[in-house]
N, CA, C and O atoms as a printed pandas DataFrame, in Angstrom:
     atom_number atom_name residue_name chain_id  residue_number  x_coord  y_coord  z_coord
0              1         N          UNK        A               1  -16.818   -5.889   26.308
1              2        CA          UNK        A               1  -16.750   -6.853   25.256
2              3         C          UNK        A               1  -17.049   -5.734   23.961
3              4         O          UNK        A               1  -16.240   -5.681   23.034
4              5         N          UNK        A               2  -17.921   -5.102   23.972
5              6        CA          UNK        A               2  -18.207   -3.962   22.777
6              7         C          UNK        A               2  -17.214   -3.333   22.438
7              8         O          UNK        A               2  -16.954   -3.186   21.244
8              9         N          UNK        A               3  -16.293   -2.727   23.600
9             10        CA          UNK        A               3  -15.451   -1.577   23.046
10            11         C          UNK        A               3  -14.040   -2.510   22.411
11            12         O          UNK        A               3  -13.257   -2.130   21.540
12            13         N          UNK        A               4  -14.031   -3.559   23.009
13            14        CA          UNK        A               4  -12.514   -4.317   22.420
14            15         C          UNK        A               4  -12.880   -4.805   20.968
15            16         O          UNK        A               4  -12.084   -4.687   20.036
16            17         N          UNK        A               5  -14.037   -5.318   20.841
17            18        CA          UNK        A               5  -14.354   -5.705   19.367
18            19         C          UNK        A               5  -14.559   -4.709   18.677
19            20         O          UNK        A               5  -14.592   -4.997   17.480
20            21         N          UNK        A               6  -14.765   -3.304   18.966
21            22        CA          UNK        A               6  -14.694   -2.217   18.033
22            23         C          UNK        A               6  -13.273   -1.782   17.711
23            24         O          UNK        A               6  -12.992   -1.341   16.597
24            25         N          UNK        A               7  -12.370   -1.906   18.691
25            26        CA          UNK        A               7  -11.140   -1.738   18.477
26            27         C          UNK        A               7  -10.301   -2.531   17.601
27            28         O          UNK        A               7   -9.468   -2.036   16.841
28            29         N          UNK        A               8  -10.517   -3.686   17.711
29            30        CA          UNK        A               8  -10.255   -4.790   17.063
30            31         C          UNK        A               8  -10.521   -4.489   15.502
31            32         O          UNK        A               8   -9.754   -4.523   14.540
32            33         N          UNK        A               9  -11.756   -4.214   15.596
33            34        CA          UNK        A               9  -12.381   -4.212   14.020
34            35         C          UNK        A               9  -11.462   -2.664   13.363
35            36         O          UNK        A               9  -11.252   -2.641   12.151
36            37         N          UNK        A              10  -10.981   -1.484   14.213
37            38        CA          UNK        A              10  -10.214   -0.449   13.509
38            39         C          UNK        A              10   -9.151   -0.771   13.214
39            40         O          UNK        A              10   -8.569   -0.158   12.319
40            41         N          UNK        A              11   -8.408   -2.092   14.028
41            42        CA          UNK        A              11   -7.017   -2.227   13.878
42            43         C          UNK        A              11   -7.175   -3.054   12.578
43            44         O          UNK        A              11   -6.211   -2.796   11.858
44            45         N          UNK        A              12   -7.957   -3.889   12.029
45            46        CA          UNK        A              12   -8.181   -4.589   11.169
46            47         C          UNK        A              12   -8.164   -3.622    9.901
47            48         O          UNK        A              12   -7.349   -3.764    8.990
48            49         N          UNK        A              13   -9.122   -2.641    9.925
49            50        CA          UNK        A              13   -9.317   -1.458    8.833
50            51         C          UNK        A              13   -8.255   -0.923    8.630
51            52         O          UNK        A              13   -8.007   -0.614    7.465
52            53         N          UNK        A              14   -7.394   -0.668    9.545
53            54        CA          UNK        A              14   -5.829    0.174    9.607
54            55         C          UNK        A              14   -4.937   -0.897    8.721
55            56         O          UNK        A              14   -4.331   -0.603    7.691
56            57         N          UNK        A              15   -4.972   -1.892    9.194
57            58        CA          UNK        A              15   -3.858   -3.175    8.469
58            59         C          UNK        A              15   -4.117   -3.152    7.145
59            60         O          UNK        A              15   -3.234   -3.020    6.298
60            61         N          UNK        A              16   -5.778   -3.322    6.801
61            62        CA          UNK        A              16   -5.955   -3.052    5.401
62            63         C          UNK        A              16   -5.656   -2.021    4.449
63            64         O          UNK        A              16   -5.251   -2.140    3.292
64            65         N          UNK        A              17   -5.958   -0.838    5.215
65            66        CA          UNK        A              17   -5.404    0.655    4.727
66            67         C          UNK        A              17   -4.278    0.465    4.317
67            68         O          UNK        A              17   -3.984    0.487    3.122
68            69         N          UNK        A              18   -3.366    0.221    5.382
69            70        CA          UNK        A              18   -1.957    0.114    5.223
70            71         C          UNK        A              18   -1.258   -0.716    4.186
71            72         O          UNK        A              18   -0.246   -0.318    3.608
72            73         N          UNK        A              19   -1.864   -1.967    3.947
73            74        CA          UNK        A              19   -1.655   -2.991    3.054
74            75         C          UNK        A              19   -2.104   -2.158    1.399
75            76         O          UNK        A              19   -1.250   -2.173    0.513
76            77         N          UNK        A              20   -3.239   -1.596    1.183
77            78        CA          UNK        A              20   -3.338   -1.115    0.073
78            79         C          UNK        A              20   -2.431   -0.028   -0.458
79            80         O          UNK        A              20   -2.067    0.137   -1.622
80            81         N          UNK        A              21   -2.064    0.858    0.884
81            82        CA          UNK        A              21   -1.389    2.069    0.727
82            83         C          UNK        A              21   -0.092    1.485    0.290
83            84         O          UNK        A              21    0.299    1.915   -0.795
84            85         N          UNK        A              22    0.685    0.588    0.891
85            86        CA          UNK        A              22    1.973    0.117    0.236
86            87         C          UNK        A              22    2.090   -0.606   -1.044
87            88         O          UNK        A              22    3.183   -0.728   -1.597
88            89         N          UNK        A              23    0.689   -1.225   -1.671
89            90        CA          UNK        A              23    0.814   -1.709   -2.619
90            91         C          UNK        A              23    0.707   -0.612   -3.899
91            92         O          UNK        A              23    1.359   -0.589   -4.942
92            93         N          UNK        A              24   -0.216    0.166   -3.487
93            94        CA          UNK        A              24   -0.245    1.451   -4.363
94            95         C          UNK        A              24    1.378    2.156   -4.542
95            96         O          UNK        A              24    1.811    2.464   -5.653
96            97         N          UNK        A              25    2.123    2.336   -3.343
97            98        CA          UNK        A              25    3.048    2.888   -3.515
98            99         C          UNK        A              25    4.182    1.953   -4.116
99           100         O          UNK        A              25    5.163    2.576   -4.521
100          101         N          UNK        A              26    4.221    0.822   -4.225
101          102        CA          UNK        A              26    5.210   -0.207   -4.636
102          103         C          UNK        A              26    4.893   -0.216   -6.234
103          104         O          UNK        A              26    5.776   -0.213   -7.091
104          105         N          UNK        A              27    3.536   -0.228   -6.491
105          106        CA          UNK        A              27    3.441   -0.230   -8.064
106          107         C          UNK        A              27    3.536    1.136   -8.732
107          108         O          UNK        A              27    3.523    1.175   -9.962
108          109         N          UNK        A              28    3.635    2.316   -7.988
109          110        CA          UNK        A              28    3.999    3.490   -8.404
110          111         C          UNK        A              28    5.531    3.448   -8.683
111          112         O          UNK        A              28    6.090    3.870   -9.695
112          113         N          UNK        A              29    6.105    2.863   -7.602
113          114        CA          UNK        A              29    7.593    2.989   -7.500
114          115         C          UNK        A              29    8.372    2.069   -8.860
115          116         O          UNK        A              29    9.333    2.342   -9.579
116          117         N          UNK        A              30    7.500    0.953   -8.799
117          118        CA          UNK        A              30    7.907    0.313   -9.895
118          119         C          UNK        A              30    7.810    0.816  -11.351
119          120         O          UNK        A              30    8.687    0.669  -12.202
120          121         N          UNK        A              31    6.688    1.397  -11.508
121          122        CA          UNK        A              31    6.445    2.178  -12.936
122          123         C          UNK        A              31    7.556    3.205  -13.143
123          124         O          UNK        A              31    7.994    3.455  -14.266
124          125         N          UNK        A              32    8.006    3.803  -12.011
125          126        CA          UNK        A              32    8.981    4.780  -12.106
126          127         C          UNK        A              32   10.381    4.131  -12.506
127          128         O          UNK        A              32   11.120    4.594  -13.375
128          129         N          UNK        A              33   10.596    3.178  -11.872
129          130        CA          UNK        A              33   11.923    2.401  -12.403
130          131         C          UNK        A              33   11.950    1.895  -13.825
131          132         O          UNK        A              33   12.989    1.936  -14.484
132          133         N          UNK        A              34   10.616    1.334  -14.386
133          134        CA          UNK        A              34   10.347    0.996  -15.692
134          135         C          UNK        A              34   10.546    1.823  -16.549
135          136         O          UNK        A              34   11.098    1.397  -17.564
136          137         N          UNK        A              35   10.235    3.116  -16.506
137          138        CA          UNK        A              35   10.275    4.521  -17.171
138          139         C          UNK        A              35   11.580    4.898  -17.267
139          140         O          UNK        A              35   12.030    5.371  -18.311
140          141         N          UNK        A              36   12.379    4.701  -16.068
141          142        CA          UNK        A              36   13.702    5.050  -16.167
142          143         C          UNK        A              36   14.460    4.169  -16.850
143          144         O          UNK        A              36   15.409    4.605  -17.501
144          145         N          UNK        A              37   14.215    2.956  -16.827
145          146        CA          UNK        A              37   15.045    1.932  -17.930
146          147         C          UNK        A              37   14.858    2.042  -19.070
147          148         O          UNK        A              37   15.747    1.813  -19.890
148          149         N          UNK        A              38   13.437    2.489  -19.455
149          150        CA          UNK        A              38   13.102    2.548  -20.808
150          151         C          UNK        A              38   13.811    4.042  -21.560
151          152         O          UNK        A              38   14.202    4.068  -22.726
152          153         N          UNK        A              39   13.859    5.094  -20.712
153          154        CA          UNK        A              39   14.586    6.193  -20.983
154          155         C          UNK        A              39   16.251    6.042  -21.257
155          156         O          UNK        A              39   16.936    6.804  -21.939
156          157         N          UNK        A              40   16.640    4.996  -20.623
157          158        CA          UNK        A              40   18.090    4.737  -20.778
158          159         C          UNK        A              40   18.327    4.071  -22.024
159          160         O          UNK        A              40   19.138    4.599  -22.785
160          161         N          UNK        A              41   17.849    3.164  -22.318
161          162        CA          UNK        A              41   17.727    2.294  -23.224
162          163         C          UNK        A              41   17.501    2.773  -24.757
163          164         O          UNK        A              41   18.044    2.280  -25.745
164          165         N          UNK        A              42   16.539    3.889  -24.731
165          166        CA          UNK        A              42   15.901    4.683  -26.168
166          167         C          UNK        A              42   16.552    6.023  -26.013
167          168         O          UNK        A              42   16.354    6.906  -26.848
């Protein structure tokens, strides 16, 4: 029982890490797009 619960915990931590990672990448990508649009307009 303990082994399976620890494995599930690792999976949850990995999912949380992935979500945070994708959020950071997405926000960074959005910033780049915004800066490019600003460069085009000015």
